[in-house]
CHARMM-style PDB file with segment names, atoms N, HN, CA, C and O in Angstrom:
ATOM      1  N   MET     1       0.845  -1.180   0.000  1.00  0.00      PROA
ATOM      2  CA  MET     1       0.000   0.000   0.000  1.00  0.00      PROA
ATOM      3  C   MET     1       0.888   1.240   0.000  1.00  0.00      PROA
ATOM      4  O   MET     1       1.836   1.342   0.778  1.00  0.00      PROA
ATOM      5  N   GLY     2       0.570   2.164  -0.869  1.00  0.00      PROA
ATOM      6  HN  GLY     2      -0.201   2.082  -1.501  1.00  0.00      PROA
ATOM      7  CA  GLY     2       1.312   3.399  -0.914  1.00  0.00      PROA
ATOM      8  C   GLY     2       2.620   3.312  -1.683  1.00  0.00      PROA
ATOM      9  O   GLY     2       3.389   4.273  -1.693  1.00  0.00      PROA
ATOM     10  N   LEU     3       2.888   2.183  -2.326  1.00  0.00      PROA
ATOM     11  HN  LEU     3       2.263   1.403  -2.318  1.00  0.00      PROA
ATOM     12  CA  LEU     3       4.114   2.046  -3.104  1.00  0.00      PROA
ATOM     13  C   LEU     3       3.916   2.660  -4.486  1.00  0.00      PROA
ATOM     14  O   LEU     3       2.806   2.683  -5.017  1.00  0.00      PROA
ATOM     15  N   ALA     4       4.993   3.148  -5.049  1.00  0.00      PROA
ATOM     16  HN  ALA     4       5.895   3.129  -4.618  1.00  0.00      PROA
ATOM     17  CA  ALA     4       4.949   3.683  -6.405  1.00  0.00      PROA
ATOM     18  C   ALA     4       4.535   2.572  -7.366  1.00  0.00      PROA
ATOM     19  O   ALA     4       4.977   1.433  -7.221  1.00  0.00      PROA
ATOM     20  N   PRO     5       3.695   2.893  -8.339  1.00  0.00      PROA
ATOM     21  CA  PRO     5       3.217   1.858  -9.272  1.00  0.00      PROA
ATOM     22  C   PRO     5       4.339   1.066  -9.942  1.00  0.00      PROA
ATOM     23  O   PRO     5       4.209  -0.146 -10.113  1.00  0.00      PROA
ATOM     24  N   LYS     6       5.428   1.716 -10.322  1.00  0.00      PROA
ATOM     25  HN  LYS     6       5.534   2.701 -10.183  1.00  0.00      PROA
ATOM     26  CA  LYS     6       6.531   0.993 -10.955  1.00  0.00      PROA
ATOM     27  C   LYS     6       7.160  -0.006  -9.996  1.00  0.00      PROA
ATOM     28  O   LYS     6       7.574  -1.089 -10.408  1.00  0.00      PROA
ATOM     29  N   LEU     7       7.233   0.351  -8.725  1.00  0.00      PROA
ATOM     30  HN  LEU     7       6.896   1.231  -8.391  1.00  0.00      PROA
ATOM     31  CA  LEU     7       7.787  -0.558  -7.720  1.00  0.00      PROA
ATOM     32  C   LEU     7       6.869  -1.760  -7.520  1.00  0.00      PROA
ATOM     33  O   LEU     7       7.346  -2.884  -7.364  1.00  0.00      PROA
ATOM     34  N   VAL     8       5.576  -1.537  -7.524  1.00  0.00      PROA
ATOM     35  HN  VAL     8       5.189  -0.624  -7.651  1.00  0.00      PROA
ATOM     36  CA  VAL     8       4.611  -2.636  -7.384  1.00  0.00      PROA
ATOM     37  C   VAL     8       4.772  -3.620  -8.533  1.00  0.00      PROA
ATOM     38  O   VAL     8       4.788  -4.832  -8.317  1.00  0.00      PROA
ATOM     39  N   VAL     9       4.889  -3.107  -9.748  1.00  0.00      PROA
ATOM     40  HN  VAL     9       4.876  -2.123  -9.923  1.00  0.00      PROA
ATOM     41  CA  VAL     9       5.079  -3.970 -10.922  1.00  0.00      PROA
ATOM     42  C   VAL     9       6.352  -4.794 -10.764  1.00  0.00      PROA
ATOM     43  O   VAL     9       6.350  -5.992 -11.046  1.00  0.00      PROA
ATOM     44  N   GLU    10       7.420  -4.176 -10.323  1.00  0.00      PROA
ATOM     45  HN  GLU    10       7.421  -3.203 -10.093  1.00  0.00      PROA
ATOM     46  CA  GLU    10       8.694  -4.883 -10.150  1.00  0.00      PROA
ATOM     47  C   GLU    10       8.598  -5.956  -9.062  1.00  0.00      PROA
ATOM     48  O   GLU    10       9.153  -7.045  -9.207  1.00  0.00      PROA
ATOM     49  N   ILE    11       7.899  -5.645  -7.987  1.00  0.00      PROA
ATOM     50  HN  ILE    11       7.448  -4.760  -7.869  1.00  0.00      PROA
ATOM     51  CA  ILE    11       7.727  -6.626  -6.904  1.00  0.00      PROA
ATOM     52  C   ILE    11       6.972  -7.848  -7.423  1.00  0.00      PROA
ATOM     53  O   ILE    11       7.366  -8.982  -7.151  1.00  0.00      PROA
ATOM     54  N   PHE    12       5.888  -7.623  -8.168  1.00  0.00      PROA
ATOM     55  HN  PHE    12       5.568  -6.702  -8.389  1.00  0.00      PROA
ATOM     56  CA  PHE    12       5.114  -8.751  -8.687  1.00  0.00      PROA
ATOM     57  C   PHE    12       5.910  -9.543  -9.727  1.00  0.00      PROA
ATOM     58  O   PHE    12       5.773 -10.764  -9.794  1.00  0.00      PROA
ATOM     59  N   ARG    13       6.725  -8.886 -10.527  1.00  0.00      PROA
ATOM     60  HN  ARG    13       6.836  -7.894 -10.473  1.00  0.00      PROA
ATOM     61  CA  ARG    13       7.589  -9.613 -11.467  1.00  0.00      PROA
ATOM     62  C   ARG    13       8.571 -10.508 -10.707  1.00  0.00      PROA
ATOM     63  O   ARG    13       8.817 -11.651 -11.093  1.00  0.00      PROA
ATOM     64  N   THR    14       9.120  -9.972  -9.634  1.00  0.00      PROA
ATOM     65  HN  THR    14       8.920  -9.044  -9.320  1.00  0.00      PROA
ATOM     66  CA  THR    14      10.049 -10.755  -8.808  1.00  0.00      PROA
ATOM     67  C   THR    14       9.336 -11.955  -8.198  1.00  0.00      PROA
ATOM     68  O   THR    14       9.886 -13.057  -8.173  1.00  0.00      PROA
ATOM     69  N   LEU    15       8.125 -11.752  -7.710  1.00  0.00      PROA
ATOM     70  HN  LEU    15       7.679 -10.858  -7.730  1.00  0.00      PROA
ATOM     71  CA  LEU    15       7.351 -12.858  -7.138  1.00  0.00      PROA
ATOM     72  C   LEU    15       7.061 -13.921  -8.195  1.00  0.00      PROA
ATOM     73  O   LEU    15       7.130 -15.116  -7.908  1.00  0.00      PROA
ATOM     74  N   GLU    16       6.741 -13.498  -9.405  1.00  0.00      PROA
ATOM     75  HN  GLU    16       6.686 -12.527  -9.639  1.00  0.00      PROA
ATOM     76  CA  GLU    16       6.496 -14.457 -10.490  1.00  0.00      PROA
ATOM     77  C   GLU    16       7.749 -15.271 -10.805  1.00  0.00      PROA
ATOM     78  O   GLU    16       7.671 -16.485 -10.995  1.00  0.00      PROA
ATOM     79  N   ARG    17       8.896 -14.609 -10.862  1.00  0.00      PROA
ATOM     80  HN  ARG    17       8.959 -13.623 -10.708  1.00  0.00      PROA
ATOM     81  CA  ARG    17      10.147 -15.334 -11.132  1.00  0.00      PROA
ATOM     82  C   ARG    17      10.421 -16.346 -10.023  1.00  0.00      PROA
ATOM     83  O   ARG    17      10.807 -17.483 -10.292  1.00  0.00      PROA
ATOM     84  N   MET    18      10.222 -15.928  -8.786  1.00  0.00      PROA
ATOM     85  HN  MET    18       9.909 -15.004  -8.567  1.00  0.00      PROA
ATOM     86  CA  MET    18      10.450 -16.847  -7.663  1.00  0.00      PROA
ATOM     87  C   MET    18       9.508 -18.043  -7.761  1.00  0.00      PROA
ATOM     88  O   MET    18       9.923 -19.184  -7.559  1.00  0.00      PROA
ATOM     89  N   ARG    19       8.233 -17.779  -8.073  1.00  0.00      PROA
ATOM     90  HN  ARG    19       7.896 -16.852  -8.238  1.00  0.00      PROA
ATOM     91  CA  ARG    19       7.253 -18.865  -8.230  1.00  0.00      PROA
ATOM     92  C   ARG    19       7.700 -19.820  -9.321  1.00  0.00      PROA
ATOM     93  O   ARG    19       7.649 -21.038  -9.151  1.00  0.00      PROA
ATOM     94  N   ASP    20       8.140 -19.261 -10.447  1.00  0.00      PROA
ATOM     95  HN  ASP    20       8.182 -18.272 -10.585  1.00  0.00      PROA
ATOM     96  CA  ASP    20       8.574 -20.086 -11.578  1.00  0.00      PROA
ATOM     97  C   ASP    20       9.807 -20.928 -11.244  1.00  0.00      PROA
ATOM     98  O   ASP    20      10.030 -21.977 -11.849  1.00  0.00      PROA
ATOM     99  N   GLU    21      10.595 -20.470 -10.289  1.00  0.00      PROA
ATOM    100  HN  GLU    21      10.414 -19.618  -9.797  1.00  0.00      PROA
ATOM    101  CA  GLU    21      11.770 -21.223  -9.842  1.00  0.00      PROA
ATOM    102  C   GLU    21      11.414 -22.261  -8.782  1.00  0.00      PROA
ATOM    103  O   GLU    21      12.290 -22.979  -8.300  1.00  0.00      PROA
ATOM    104  N   GLY    22      10.138 -22.344  -8.416  1.00  0.00      PROA
ATOM    105  HN  GLY    22       9.426 -21.761  -8.807  1.00  0.00      PROA
ATOM    106  CA  GLY    22       9.696 -23.350  -7.461  1.00  0.00      PROA
ATOM    107  C   GLY    22       9.699 -22.907  -6.009  1.00  0.00      PROA
ATOM    108  O   GLY    22       9.544 -23.733  -5.109  1.00  0.00      PROA
ATOM    109  N   VAL    23       9.874 -21.618  -5.772  1.00  0.00      PROA
ATOM    110  HN  VAL    23      10.001 -20.947  -6.503  1.00  0.00      PROA
ATOM    111  CA  VAL    23       9.880 -21.105  -4.401  1.00  0.00      PROA
ATOM    112  C   VAL    23       8.443 -20.934  -3.937  1.00  0.00      PROA
ATOM    113  O   VAL    23       7.626 -20.345  -4.646  1.00  0.00      PROA
ATOM    114  N   THR    24       8.130 -21.439  -2.762  1.00  0.00      PROA
ATOM    115  HN  THR    24       8.793 -21.917  -2.186  1.00  0.00      PROA
ATOM    116  CA  THR    24       6.814 -21.247  -2.175  1.00  0.00      PROA
ATOM    117  C   THR    24       6.784 -19.903  -1.469  1.00  0.00      PROA
ATOM    118  O   THR    24       7.695 -19.565  -0.713  1.00  0.00      PROA
ATOM    119  N   ILE    25       5.728 -19.138  -1.723  1.00  0.00      PROA
ATOM    120  HN  ILE    25       4.988 -19.412  -2.337  1.00  0.00      PROA
ATOM    121  CA  ILE    25       5.599 -17.795  -1.171  1.00  0.00      PROA
ATOM    122  C   ILE    25       4.244 -17.669  -0.483  1.00  0.00      PROA
ATOM    123  O   ILE    25       3.221 -18.079  -1.031  1.00  0.00      PROA
ATOM    124  N   LEU    26       4.241 -17.109   0.701  1.00  0.00      PROA
ATOM    125  HN  LEU    26       5.072 -16.775   1.147  1.00  0.00      PROA
ATOM    126  CA  LEU    26       2.997 -16.749   1.366  1.00  0.00      PROA
ATOM    127  C   LEU    26       2.843 -15.253   1.193  1.00  0.00      PROA
ATOM    128  O   LEU    26       3.644 -14.481   1.719  1.00  0.00      PROA
ATOM    129  N   LEU    27       1.826 -14.836   0.465  1.00  0.00      PROA
ATOM    130  HN  LEU    27       1.175 -15.464   0.037  1.00  0.00      PROA
ATOM    131  CA  LEU    27       1.621 -13.438   0.121  1.00  0.00      PROA
ATOM    132  C   LEU    27       0.304 -12.964   0.715  1.00  0.00      PROA
ATOM    133  O   LEU    27      -0.749 -13.536   0.431  1.00  0.00      PROA
ATOM    134  N   ALA    28       0.355 -11.930   1.531  1.00  0.00      PROA
ATOM    135  HN  ALA    28       1.210 -11.465   1.761  1.00  0.00      PROA
ATOM    136  CA  ALA    28      -0.853 -11.278   2.027  1.00  0.00      PROA
ATOM    137  C   ALA    28      -0.976  -9.983   1.239  1.00  0.00      PROA
ATOM    138  O   ALA    28      -0.154  -9.079   1.385  1.00  0.00      PROA
ATOM    139  N   GLU    29      -1.996  -9.897   0.410  1.00  0.00      PROA
ATOM    140  HN  GLU    29      -2.665 -10.632   0.292  1.00  0.00      PROA
ATOM    141  CA  GLU    29      -2.094  -8.774  -0.537  1.00  0.00      PROA
ATOM    142  C   GLU    29      -3.533  -8.294  -0.659  1.00  0.00      PROA
ATOM    143  O   GLU    29      -4.457  -9.101  -0.759  1.00  0.00      PROA
ATOM    144  N   GLN    30      -3.719  -6.997  -0.652  1.00  0.00      PROA
ATOM    145  HN  GLN    30      -2.969  -6.341  -0.571  1.00  0.00      PROA
ATOM    146  CA  GLN    30      -5.055  -6.421  -0.806  1.00  0.00      PROA
ATOM    147  C   GLN    30      -5.486  -6.343  -2.264  1.00  0.00      PROA
ATOM    148  O   GLN    30      -6.684  -6.298  -2.547  1.00  0.00      PROA
ATOM    149  N   ASN    31      -4.544  -6.327  -3.186  1.00  0.00      PROA
ATOM    150  HN  ASN    31      -3.572  -6.364  -2.957  1.00  0.00      PROA
ATOM    151  CA  ASN    31      -4.870  -6.288  -4.602  1.00  0.00      PROA
ATOM    152  C   ASN    31      -5.211  -7.713  -5.036  1.00  0.00      PROA
ATOM    153  O   ASN    31      -4.344  -8.473  -5.468  1.00  0.00      PROA
ATOM    154  N   ALA    32      -6.484  -8.053  -4.911  1.00  0.00      PROA
ATOM    155  HN  ALA    32      -7.188  -7.436  -4.560  1.00  0.00      PROA
ATOM    156  CA  ALA    32      -6.929  -9.425  -5.152  1.00  0.00      PROA
ATOM    157  C   ALA    32      -6.640  -9.864  -6.579  1.00  0.00      PROA
ATOM    158  O   ALA    32      -6.214 -10.997  -6.800  1.00  0.00      PROA
ATOM    159  N   ARG    33      -6.861  -8.998  -7.537  1.00  0.00      PROA
ATOM    160  HN  ARG    33      -7.207  -8.077  -7.357  1.00  0.00      PROA
ATOM    161  CA  ARG    33      -6.640  -9.377  -8.935  1.00  0.00      PROA
ATOM    162  C   ARG    33      -5.182  -9.765  -9.165  1.00  0.00      PROA
ATOM    163  O   ARG    33      -4.897 -10.824  -9.726  1.00  0.00      PROA
ATOM    164  N   ALA    34      -4.269  -8.912  -8.733  1.00  0.00      PROA
ATOM    165  HN  ALA    34      -4.501  -8.052  -8.278  1.00  0.00      PROA
ATOM    166  CA  ALA    34      -2.841  -9.189  -8.934  1.00  0.00      PROA
ATOM    167  C   ALA    34      -2.426 -10.472  -8.226  1.00  0.00      PROA
ATOM    168  O   ALA    34      -1.694 -11.289  -8.784  1.00  0.00      PROA
ATOM    169  N   ALA    35      -2.895 -10.644  -7.004  1.00  0.00      PROA
ATOM    170  HN  ALA    35      -3.490  -9.981  -6.550  1.00  0.00      PROA
ATOM    171  CA  ALA    35      -2.526 -11.831  -6.233  1.00  0.00      PROA
ATOM    172  C   ALA    35      -3.069 -13.106  -6.873  1.00  0.00      PROA
ATOM    173  O   ALA    35      -2.362 -14.110  -6.960  1.00  0.00      PROA
ATOM    174  N   LEU    36      -4.319 -13.065  -7.318  1.00  0.00      PROA
ATOM    175  HN  LEU    36      -4.893 -12.249  -7.247  1.00  0.00      PROA
ATOM    176  CA  LEU    36      -4.911 -14.253  -7.942  1.00  0.00      PROA
ATOM    177  C   LEU    36      -4.271 -14.573  -9.289  1.00  0.00      PROA
ATOM    178  O   LEU    36      -4.195 -15.739  -9.678  1.00  0.00      PROA
ATOM    179  N   GLU    37      -3.812 -13.550  -9.998  1.00  0.00      PROA
ATOM    180  HN  GLU    37      -3.873 -12.604  -9.682  1.00  0.00      PROA
ATOM    181  CA  GLU    37      -3.208 -13.786 -11.301  1.00  0.00      PROA
ATOM    182  C   GLU    37      -1.837 -14.453 -11.213  1.00  0.00      PROA
ATOM    183  O   GLU    37      -1.441 -15.156 -12.142  1.00  0.00      PROA
ATOM    184  N   ILE    38      -1.103 -14.249 -10.112  1.00  0.00      PROA
ATOM    185  HN  ILE    38      -1.425 -13.678  -9.356  1.00  0.00      PROA
ATOM    186  CA  ILE    38       0.229 -14.853 -10.031  1.00  0.00      PROA
ATOM    187  C   ILE    38       0.283 -16.084  -9.136  1.00  0.00      PROA
ATOM    188  O   ILE    38       1.283 -16.801  -9.125  1.00  0.00      PROA
ATOM    189  N   SER    39      -0.787 -16.333  -8.387  1.00  0.00      PROA
ATOM    190  HN  SER    39      -1.600 -15.750  -8.395  1.00  0.00      PROA
ATOM    191  CA  SER    39      -0.742 -17.451  -7.443  1.00  0.00      PROA
ATOM    192  C   SER    39      -1.357 -18.715  -8.036  1.00  0.00      PROA
ATOM    193  O   SER    39      -2.100 -18.670  -9.016  1.00  0.00      PROA
ATOM    194  N   GLU    40      -1.029 -19.824  -7.421  1.00  0.00      PROA
ATOM    195  HN  GLU    40      -0.425 -19.860  -6.624  1.00  0.00      PROA
ATOM    196  CA  GLU    40      -1.613 -21.107  -7.809  1.00  0.00      PROA
ATOM    197  C   GLU    40      -2.794 -21.457  -6.911  1.00  0.00      PROA
ATOM    198  O   GLU    40      -3.773 -22.051  -7.364  1.00  0.00      PROA
ATOM    199  N   LYS    41      -2.699 -21.088  -5.647  1.00  0.00      PROA
ATOM    200  HN  LYS    41      -1.904 -20.605  -5.279  1.00  0.00      PROA
ATOM    201  CA  LYS    41      -3.743 -21.376  -4.677  1.00  0.00      PROA
ATOM    202  C   LYS    41      -3.961 -20.122  -3.847  1.00  0.00      PROA
ATOM    203  O   LYS    41      -3.021 -19.371  -3.587  1.00  0.00      PROA
ATOM    204  N   ALA    42      -5.209 -19.897  -3.431  1.00  0.00      PROA
ATOM    205  HN  ALA    42      -5.973 -20.508  -3.643  1.00  0.00      PROA
ATOM    206  CA  ALA    42      -5.497 -18.684  -2.673  1.00  0.00      PROA
ATOM    207  C   ALA    42      -6.495 -18.958  -1.551  1.00  0.00      PROA
ATOM    208  O   ALA    42      -7.318 -19.873  -1.613  1.00  0.00      PROA
ATOM    209  N   TYR    43      -6.381 -18.134  -0.542  1.00  0.00      PROA
ATOM    210  HN  TYR    43      -5.714 -17.392  -0.492  1.00  0.00      PROA
ATOM    211  CA  TYR    43      -7.320 -18.120   0.571  1.00  0.00      PROA
ATOM    212  C   TYR    43      -7.867 -16.703   0.657  1.00  0.00      PROA
ATOM    213  O   TYR    43      -7.097 -15.743   0.700  1.00  0.00      PROA
ATOM    214  N   ILE    44      -9.173 -16.564   0.680  1.00  0.00      PROA
ATOM    215  HN  ILE    44      -9.798 -17.344   0.645  1.00  0.00      PROA
ATOM    216  CA  ILE    44      -9.779 -15.249   0.828  1.00  0.00      PROA
ATOM    217  C   ILE    44     -10.257 -15.142   2.268  1.00  0.00      PROA
ATOM    218  O   ILE    44     -11.036 -15.963   2.751  1.00  0.00      PROA
ATOM    219  N   ILE    45      -9.770 -14.110   2.934  1.00  0.00      PROA
ATOM    220  HN  ILE    45      -9.137 -13.443   2.541  1.00  0.00      PROA
ATOM    221  CA  ILE    45     -10.021 -13.938   4.362  1.00  0.00      PROA
ATOM    222  C   ILE    45     -10.849 -12.678   4.585  1.00  0.00      PROA
ATOM    223  O   ILE    45     -10.535 -11.616   4.049  1.00  0.00      PROA
ATOM    224  N   GLU    46     -11.895 -12.803   5.370  1.00  0.00      PROA
ATOM    225  HN  GLU    46     -12.150 -13.667   5.806  1.00  0.00      PROA
ATOM    226  CA  GLU    46     -12.709 -11.661   5.783  1.00  0.00      PROA
ATOM    227  C   GLU    46     -12.780 -11.674   7.301  1.00  0.00      PROA
ATOM    228  O   GLU    46     -13.086 -12.700   7.909  1.00  0.00      PROA
ATOM    229  N   THR    47     -12.503 -10.556   7.893  1.00  0.00      PROA
ATOM    230  HN  THR    47     -12.254  -9.723   7.399  1.00  0.00      PROA
ATOM    231  CA  THR    47     -12.514 -10.382   9.353  1.00  0.00      PROA
ATOM    232  C   THR    47     -11.859 -11.560  10.087  1.00  0.00      PROA
ATOM    233  O   THR    47     -12.384 -12.073  11.075  1.00  0.00      PROA
ATOM    234  N   GLY    48     -10.706 -11.964   9.571  1.00  0.00      PROA
ATOM    235  HN  GLY    48     -10.280 -11.547   8.768  1.00  0.00      PROA
ATOM    236  CA  GLY    48      -9.915 -12.987  10.238  1.00  0.00      PROA
ATOM    237  C   GLY    48     -10.330 -14.424   9.981  1.00  0.00      PROA
ATOM    238  O   GLY    48      -9.759 -15.342  10.571  1.00  0.00      PROA
ATOM    239  N   ARG    49     -11.300 -14.639   9.124  1.00  0.00      PROA
ATOM    240  HN  ARG    49     -11.763 -13.894   8.645  1.00  0.00      PROA
ATOM    241  CA  ARG    49     -11.764 -16.000   8.825  1.00  0.00      PROA
ATOM    242  C   ARG    49     -11.616 -16.302   7.333  1.00  0.00      PROA
ATOM    243  O   ARG    49     -11.876 -15.449   6.484  1.00  0.00      PROA
ATOM    244  N   ILE    50     -11.200 -17.510   7.035  1.00  0.00      PROA
ATOM    245  HN  ILE    50     -10.988 -18.204   7.724  1.00  0.00      PROA
ATOM    246  CA  ILE    50     -11.116 -17.944   5.643  1.00  0.00      PROA
ATOM    247  C   ILE    50     -12.539 -18.198   5.147  1.00  0.00      PROA
ATOM    248  O   ILE    50     -13.250 -19.050   5.681  1.00  0.00      PROA
ATOM    249  N   VAL    51     -12.945 -17.452   4.125  1.00  0.00      PROA
ATOM    250  HN  VAL    51     -12.368 -16.760   3.691  1.00  0.00      PROA
ATOM    251  CA  VAL    51     -14.298 -17.605   3.588  1.00  0.00      PROA
ATOM    252  C   VAL    51     -14.316 -18.363   2.262  1.00  0.00      PROA
ATOM    253  O   VAL    51     -15.334 -18.946   1.891  1.00  0.00      PROA
ATOM    254  N   LEU    52     -13.202 -18.354   1.559  1.00  0.00      PROA
ATOM    255  HN  LEU    52     -12.375 -17.880   1.860  1.00  0.00      PROA
ATOM    256  CA  LEU    52     -13.072 -19.106   0.316  1.00  0.00      PROA
ATOM    257  C   LEU    52     -11.634 -19.568   0.174  1.00  0.00      PROA
ATOM    258  O   LEU    52     -10.711 -18.901   0.642  1.00  0.00      PROA
ATOM    259  N   GLN    53     -11.446 -20.704  -0.468  1.00  0.00      PROA
ATOM    260  HN  GLN    53     -12.196 -21.246  -0.848  1.00  0.00      PROA
ATOM    261  CA  GLN    53     -10.099 -21.188  -0.737  1.00  0.00      PROA
ATOM    262  C   GLN    53     -10.143 -22.107  -1.940  1.00  0.00      PROA
ATOM    263  O   GLN    53     -11.165 -22.726  -2.236  1.00  0.00      PROA
ATOM    264  N   GLY    54      -9.022 -22.184  -2.622  1.00  0.00      PROA
ATOM    265  HN  GLY    54      -8.192 -21.682  -2.381  1.00  0.00      PROA
ATOM    266  CA  GLY    54      -8.951 -23.087  -3.755  1.00  0.00      PROA
ATOM    267  C   GLY    54      -7.959 -22.596  -4.781  1.00  0.00      PROA
ATOM    268  O   GLY    54      -7.227 -21.635  -4.545  1.00  0.00      PROA
ATOM    269  N   PRO    55      -7.938 -23.263  -5.927  1.00  0.00      PROA
ATOM    270  CA  PRO    55      -7.044 -22.837  -7.008  1.00  0.00      PROA
ATOM    271  C   PRO    55      -7.394 -21.417  -7.452  1.00  0.00      PROA
ATOM    272  O   PRO    55      -8.567 -21.088  -7.632  1.00  0.00      PROA
ATOM    273  N   SER    56      -6.391 -20.598  -7.622  1.00  0.00      PROA
ATOM    274  HN  SER    56      -5.439 -20.866  -7.476  1.00  0.00      PROA
ATOM    275  CA  SER    56      -6.607 -19.198  -7.993  1.00  0.00      PROA
ATOM    276  C   SER    56      -7.380 -19.060  -9.294  1.00  0.00      PROA
ATOM    277  O   SER    56      -8.232 -18.181  -9.425  1.00  0.00      PROA
ATOM    278  N   LYS    57      -7.084 -19.933 -10.262  1.00  0.00      PROA
ATOM    279  HN  LYS    57      -6.392 -20.647 -10.155  1.00  0.00      PROA
ATOM    280  CA  LYS    57      -7.772 -19.869 -11.548  1.00  0.00      PROA
ATOM    281  C   LYS    57      -9.278 -20.085 -11.394  1.00  0.00      PROA
ATOM    282  O   LYS    57     -10.067 -19.521 -12.151  1.00  0.00      PROA
ATOM    283  N   GLU    58      -9.673 -20.894 -10.424  1.00  0.00      PROA
ATOM    284  HN  GLU    58      -9.032 -21.353  -9.809  1.00  0.00      PROA
ATOM    285  CA  GLU    58     -11.101 -21.117 -10.167  1.00  0.00      PROA
ATOM    286  C   GLU    58     -11.701 -19.937  -9.407  1.00  0.00      PROA
ATOM    287  O   GLU    58     -12.793 -19.474  -9.738  1.00  0.00      PROA
ATOM    288  N   LEU    59     -10.997 -19.453  -8.399  1.00  0.00      PROA
ATOM    289  HN  LEU    59     -10.110 -19.829  -8.130  1.00  0.00      PROA
ATOM    290  CA  LEU    59     -11.527 -18.352  -7.594  1.00  0.00      PROA
ATOM    291  C   LEU    59     -11.749 -17.099  -8.431  1.00  0.00      PROA
ATOM    292  O   LEU    59     -12.755 -16.411  -8.261  1.00  0.00      PROA
ATOM    293  N   ILE    60     -10.823 -16.798  -9.327  1.00  0.00      PROA
ATOM    294  HN  ILE    60     -10.005 -17.357  -9.465  1.00  0.00      PROA
ATOM    295  CA  ILE    60     -10.920 -15.572 -10.119  1.00  0.00      PROA
ATOM    296  C   ILE    60     -12.113 -15.609 -11.078  1.00  0.00      PROA
ATOM    297  O   ILE    60     -12.550 -14.565 -11.562  1.00  0.00      PROA
ATOM    298  N   GLN    61     -12.637 -16.796 -11.354  1.00  0.00      PROA
ATOM    299  HN  GLN    61     -12.283 -17.645 -10.961  1.00  0.00      PROA
ATOM    300  CA  GLN    61     -13.799 -16.944 -12.237  1.00  0.00      PROA
ATOM    301  C   GLN    61     -15.131 -16.922 -11.488  1.00  0.00      PROA
ATOM    302  O   GLN    61     -16.184 -16.796 -12.114  1.00  0.00      PROA
ATOM    303  N   MET    62     -15.101 -17.041 -10.173  1.00  0.00      PROA
ATOM    304  HN  MET    62     -14.246 -17.143  -9.665  1.00  0.00      PROA
ATOM    305  CA  MET    62     -16.331 -17.095  -9.380  1.00  0.00      PROA
ATOM    306  C   MET    62     -17.007 -15.729  -9.341  1.00  0.00      PROA
ATOM    307  O   MET    62     -16.360 -14.718  -9.072  1.00  0.00      PROA
ATOM    308  N   ASP    63     -18.317 -15.703  -9.613  1.00  0.00      PROA
ATOM    309  HN  ASP    63     -18.843 -16.525  -9.832  1.00  0.00      PROA
ATOM    310  CA  ASP    63     -19.071 -14.450  -9.600  1.00  0.00      PROA
ATOM    311  C   ASP    63     -18.944 -13.728  -8.257  1.00  0.00      PROA
ATOM    312  O   ASP    63     -18.785 -12.508  -8.217  1.00  0.00      PROA
ATOM    313  N   GLU    64     -19.013 -14.475  -7.174  1.00  0.00      PROA
ATOM    314  HN  GLU    64     -19.142 -15.466  -7.207  1.00  0.00      PROA
ATOM    315  CA  GLU    64     -18.917 -13.891  -5.834  1.00  0.00      PROA
ATOM    316  C   GLU    64     -17.584 -13.154  -5.649  1.00  0.00      PROA
ATOM    317  O   GLU    64     -17.552 -12.046  -5.115  1.00  0.00      PROA
ATOM    318  N   VAL    65     -16.516 -13.761  -6.081  1.00  0.00      PROA
ATOM    319  HN  VAL    65     -16.542 -14.661  -6.515  1.00  0.00      PROA
ATOM    320  CA  VAL    65     -15.186 -13.154  -5.966  1.00  0.00      PROA
ATOM    321  C   VAL    65     -15.073 -11.965  -6.905  1.00  0.00      PROA
ATOM    322  O   VAL    65     -14.547 -10.920  -6.523  1.00  0.00      PROA
ATOM    323  N   ARG    66     -15.556 -12.112  -8.116  1.00  0.00      PROA
ATOM    324  HN  ARG    66     -15.983 -12.961  -8.426  1.00  0.00      PROA
ATOM    325  CA  ARG    66     -15.462 -11.027  -9.100  1.00  0.00      PROA
ATOM    326  C   ARG    66     -16.216  -9.787  -8.624  1.00  0.00      PROA
ATOM    327  O   ARG    66     -15.731  -8.668  -8.792  1.00  0.00      PROA
ATOM    328  N   ARG    67     -17.378  -9.971  -8.041  1.00  0.00      PROA
ATOM    329  HN  ARG    67     -17.772 -10.880  -7.904  1.00  0.00      PROA
ATOM    330  CA  ARG    67     -18.167  -8.830  -7.548  1.00  0.00      PROA
ATOM    331  C   ARG    67     -17.526  -8.198  -6.317  1.00  0.00      PROA
ATOM    332  O   ARG    67     -17.354  -6.981  -6.256  1.00  0.00      PROA
ATOM    333  N   ALA    68     -17.179  -9.018  -5.350  1.00  0.00      PROA
ATOM    334  HN  ALA    68     -17.318 -10.007  -5.400  1.00  0.00      PROA
ATOM    335  CA  ALA    68     -16.729  -8.509  -4.049  1.00  0.00      PROA
ATOM    336  C   ALA    68     -15.298  -7.993  -4.055  1.00  0.00      PROA
ATOM    337  O   ALA    68     -14.986  -7.045  -3.336  1.00  0.00      PROA
ATOM    338  N   TYR    69     -14.415  -8.604  -4.861  1.00  0.00      PROA
ATOM    339  HN  TYR    69     -14.669  -9.375  -5.446  1.00  0.00      PROA
ATOM    340  CA  TYR    69     -12.990  -8.285  -4.742  1.00  0.00      PROA
ATOM    341  C   TYR    69     -12.344  -7.748  -6.012  1.00  0.00      PROA
ATOM    342  O   TYR    69     -11.261  -7.165  -5.965  1.00  0.00      PROA
ATOM    343  N   LEU    70     -13.009  -7.946  -7.146  1.00  0.00      PROA
ATOM    344  HN  LEU    70     -13.889  -8.420  -7.185  1.00  0.00      PROA
ATOM    345  CA  LEU    70     -12.391  -7.546  -8.406  1.00  0.00      PROA
ATOM    346  C   LEU    70     -13.122  -6.384  -9.083  1.00  0.00      PROA
ATOM    347  O   LEU    70     -12.673  -5.881 -10.113  1.00  0.00      PROA
ATOM    348  N   GLY    71     -14.233  -5.966  -8.510  1.00  0.00      PROA
ATOM    349  HN  GLY    71     -14.598  -6.375  -7.673  1.00  0.00      PROA
ATOM    350  CA  GLY    71     -14.968  -4.838  -9.082  1.00  0.00      PROA
ATOM    351  C   GLY    71     -15.590  -5.120 -10.429  1.00  0.00      PROA
ATOM    352  O   GLY    71     -15.764  -4.212 -11.241  1.00  0.00      PROA
ATOM    353  N   ILE    72     -15.930  -6.384 -10.674  1.00  0.00      PROA
ATOM    354  HN  ILE    72     -15.789  -7.122 -10.014  1.00  0.00      PROA
ATOM    355  CA  ILE    72     -16.529  -6.770 -11.959  1.00  0.00      PROA
ATOM    356  C   ILE    72     -17.991  -7.095 -11.752  1.00  0.00      PROA
ATOM    357  OT1 ILE    72     -18.687  -7.443 -12.706  1.00  0.00      PROA
TER     358      ILE     72
END
C-alpha cells in the first residue's frame, strides 16, 4: 500500500520469477486481482476467517469473488 506503481510492478515480477523457480511464497495482498493472477492457490479472508479457498484460476472466475474483490 502506498508504493509507487513501478515498484509494485517490479515486486510482482520478482514474485512471479520466484514462483517459476519453485519457491513457495505466502503473500498477504489487498490487490486481489494481482494476487490471484500470479498465485496457484489462494485463501480469501474476511474479518480474520477464511471464507473461500482453492485454485486461484477457479476463484478468479467465481461471480462472488469477481463482484466482491475484483470490481466486476
